[in-house]
N, C-alpha and C positions, 0 to 999 in steps of 0.2 A: 504493500500500500504506500502511496505517495501523498504525504500531507502538505507538501509545498504548493504554494500558488505559483503560477507561471509569471514571467516578467510582465506580460500583458495584463494579467489579472491584478497584479500589484499596482500597475499604473492606473487601471480603472478604479481600484479601491482608493488610491491616493487622490484621483480626480474628484471623487465623491466627497472625500474627507475635506479637501480644500474648498469645494463648493459650499459645504455646510459651514465651515469656519468663516469664509469670506463673504458669502452671499446670504446666509440665513442668520447666523449668530449675532451679527452687529445690530440688527433691528428687531430681533425676535421678541424681546421683552415688551416693546411698544406695540408690536403687532398682536401679541397675546392679550394685552390689555384691551385692545380695540376689537378683538376677534376678527382680525383682518386676514383675508385671503387674497393672494396676488396671482392673477392669471398670467401676468408677465413672467413670473418666476417659473411657472409650469412650462411656459414656452422656452425659457432658458434651459431648463432641465432636459426638455425634448431635444433642443439643439445640441446638447452634449451627448446625446444617445442614451439617456437614462431609461427611455421607454421603448427601446428598439430590440430588446433581448428576445430571442426565440421567435422573432417575426421574420417571414421570408424577405430576402433582400429586395425583391422587386416591389415590396410594399413599404419600404423604408427601414427594414431590418438591418442590423449591423454585423450579423454573423456571430454575435455574442449569445450566450445561453442563460439558463437559469442560475448557474453559479455566479455569473457576473452580475445578474440582477440582484441576487442575494447580497453580494458584497457591497453594492452601491446602496441598497435599501438600508442595510445595517449601519453604514457610516452616516447616512442622513439622519436616521433615528437616534443616533448617539447624541445629536444636537437637538432635534425636534421630531417627536413622534408624528406631529401633524403633517410634516412635509414628507413623510414616508408614504402617506396615503395615496398620493397621485400615482405611485408605481402600480397600485391595484386598479385605480380608476381609469388609467390610460392604457397600460400595457398588459398586465397579468389578467385583467378582466376582459374588457371589450375587445382590445386589439387581438389578443391570442384566440379568443372565442370565435370572433368573426373570421379570422384567418383559417381556423380549422373547419368551421361549419358553414361559412358563408358562400354565396355564389361569387363568381369572378367579378360581377358588377358591384356587389356589396363590398367585397374586399377592396376593390379599387376606389370606391367612393368614400369609405369610412376609415379604413385602417391607417393610411398615411397621416391623416390629421391627428388621430390619437397618438401615434408614434412621435410626431413632431411637437406635440403639446400645444398645438394651435387650435385644436378642437377638444373641448373639455368633455370627458367621458363620465359614465356612471353605470351602475347596474341595479335594477329595482326588483327586489324579491320580498323584503320584509313589509309586513302590514301591521296595523294596530293590534290584531289578534293572531298574527302569524309570524313566528320567529324560527325556532328550530324545526318545527313541523311545516316544512315548505309546502307540502301537499294540501294544507288546510287553507291556503290563500283563497280570498273571495273575489279578487279582481278577475273580470272575465271579458272576453271579446266576442262579439256577435258577427257572423259572416253576413255581409251586406252585398254580396255579389262582386263588386269591383273593389271593395275595401273591407277592413275590419273596423268595428266600432267598439271602443274600449270603455268600460265602466268600472269604477272602484278607486282605491287609493293605496299608495305605498308610503311607508314612514321609515325614518332613520336611514335615509338614502344619502350616502356621501356624494357631494357635488350636485345634488338634485336640482336646486334652484339656480345654479350657475351653469349646469351642463348643457352642451350643444347637441350631443348625440350619445345614446347609450342603449342598454339592453333592458327590456321589460319582459317579465314572465307573467302569463295570465292564462286562465282556463279558456279553452275553446270548446271543450266537450266534457262537462263534469261527470257524465255517466261512466266515463272510462277511467276515473280515478286519476292517479298521477300521469297516466298515459294520455290524458286529455289536456295537459298543459302545453302551451306553445310559447316559443321565444320570438320576440319582435325587436327590431331596431327602430327606435323612436327618436324624434327630434322635438322636444317639448316646446321650444321657442317658436317653432314653425307650424306645428300641428294644432289645429283648432280643437278646443274641447279639453285642453290640458292646462292646469294651473299649478304653480309651485310656490311654496313659502319656506322660509328658513326656520330651522329649529335651533334656538340659541340657548335653551336651558340645558346645557351639557356640563358635566363634571370636568371634562378635559377636552383635548384636541381642539383648542379654541381657534386655531388657524386652518382647520380642515372643515369646510362648510358642510353642514348636514341639513337635510330638508325633507319635506313631504310633497308628494305628487298626487294630484287629484284628477281623475279622468271622468269627464262628464260627456260621454259620447265622442271621445277623441277618434278621429279618422286616421287609420293607418293603412297605407297602400299595401296591396297583396304582395308586391315585390319586397316588402320589408319583413316578411316572415323569415326567420333564421332557421335553416334546415327545413323540415316539413312540419305541418300542424301535428301536434302530439309529441314532438321531439323535445319539448321544452324542459321537462324534468331531467332527462338524460343530459342535455346540454348544461343545465344548471349545476348538476352534480359534478360534471367534468370541470366546469369553470371554477367552482368552489375549491377543487383540489389544486388549482393553480394559484388563486388568490390567497389561499390558506398559507402557502409558502411565503407570500409577501408579508403576511402578518407575522409569521415566524421570524423572518428577517428583521422586521420592525421591533419585535420583542427582544431579539439579540442586541439591537442597538440601544434600546431603553435600559436593558440590564447592564450593558457595558458602560453606558453613560452614567448611570447611577453609581456603579462601582468606581468609576473615575472620580466622580464628585466626592464619594465617601473617603477614598484614599487621600485625595488632596486635602480635604478638610481635616481628616484625622492626623495628618502630618503637620498641619499648621496650628491646630487648636491645642493649647497648653492647659493641663489640669494636674494638680498635685505635683507641680514642678517638672513635668515632662509632656511631650506630645501624647495625645490620647491614643495614637497608634501603637504606643508602647505598653498600653494596658491590655491585659489578656482578654477581657470581655470584648473589647473593640476588635482585637485581632481575630477572635473566634467569628465575629460577625463578617468581617472582611474575607476570611477564609471560606466561609459558607457561600458567600456571594460569588467568589472567584470560581469555586468548584462547580456551582450550578451554571454559571455563565459559560465556562469552557465546555462543560458536558453538553449543554444545549447547542453550542456552536458546532460541535462535531455532528450532532444529529441533524441540524438544519442544513449544513453543507452537504451531508450525505444525501438527504432528500433531494436537494437541488441537483446533485451529480446524477442521481438515478433518473431524474427527468431529462437531463441532457443526453443520457444513454438510451432514452426511449423505453425504459424498463418500468414495470409496475411499481408504483410508489405511493399509492393512497395511504397505505399502512404507515410507511415511514414518514410521510408528510404530516399525518395526524399526530404521530409520536413526537415529531419535531415541534409542531405548533403547540401541543400541550406542554411539553417540557420548557420551551422558550417563554411562553406566556406566563407560566407559573414562576419561572426564574425571574422574569421582569418585575412581577408584582412583589415578590419577596425582596429583590434587590432594592427596589424603590422604597419599600417599607423600612428596611434596615438602614438605608441611606438617611431617611428622615430621622430615625432614632439616633443615629450617630451625630447628626446636626443638632440634636436637642431642640431647644426652643427656636433656634433659627430655622430648623426644618419645617416648623409650623408657619413660618413667615413667607408671605408672597414676594419678599424682596430677594429670596434665594431660590435657585432652580430646583431644589430637592422636592418641594411640594408640587411643582409642575410634573416632574417625573412620576410622582406618586399618583396624581390624577390621571395622567395619560396612560399609565401602565394598566389601569383597571379595564380599559376598553379592550385590551388584547385577550382577556378571558371571555369576551363576548363575541366579537366580530368573526365572521367567516366560520361560524360553528363554535358554540361555547365550549368551555373545558369539559362539561358533562357530555356534550355530543362527541367530542374527541375520544372520551373514554368508551363510549358505546361503540364507535368505529373500531378503535384499537382492540377492545375485548372481543368483538365479533370476529375480527380477522385472526386474532391470536388463538381463539378457540376453534377456528376452522369453519365458522358458521357462514362467513361471507368471503369471497375471493379478493385478493389484492388486485387493484386495477391501476391503469395509467391516470 
């Protein structure tokens, strides 16, 4: 086994690290206070190839794969978990899914804009009463001959109210159960019958916009069906296995960023005549954070590598996502405790890491859902898939 990164991968990693330090960190505190999202920054990330991984070169892909995407997402999240989210909204979600299941016309029309970051993407699954149980969604589309008419609403959708084009999952034949769900490519700003609003009552991810989509007879052209009617659930599950890796990469970044903060503060803070990093209880906390972070890192990198090899990886991706998200929450919690009263202050980044980390136990399948997936495959009840 070779645990070394290639020279090109190290360069990619360094590019993302420098972008986070130079383009995000200097203004992050102010942007967090204002809950500010910057579309121009998404375009800058696109121009650097951040959203080009695993996409065919004729559609704007760079020849890079999932490992490179993971390395970049991790470095961005070490500074800001909010700015890791576009990796999923642009690349690992819409771009990859349409690249795999779309028609040549759909791929040509939509994928390059998502990859370039000039067209803001999203994917709409969650509803007010539908989360982990995707098949319980109520949003539905009626066949009107030359178009589909969509009714319902979606909630907690990243980039919903700023999105230009994205994916929507809705029932077209409820009698068939999950085989009656269809995937659509929609453009909310252009299609009549769709409205969007921001959700600002969030614990964290203040620079990653989240919103609600309401469909009141939205007309979707027949050519905007992704795959065939009834393929939606299968497409949705495939997509989640890709975006789940993006969340795992983000969790690595949060865990690593919290660990960096804790070590720096522990070496600076003096108590009882010496830096607190020389006290055994603090050392035990940092040791636990380090072991969990490095363990998760190996799991996430392995899942990304398996994807690049085209091998079954749903099992390994869920293992990685569970381990990394739990490590991130624990690291952020320990970091706050090491900071003491300052960890409770909004003047220091420890509390932001704590707030942002909690989202990683929820998005792209909760920690409980990951345990169901993992145990099902471990016991041989379900097969491992790509």
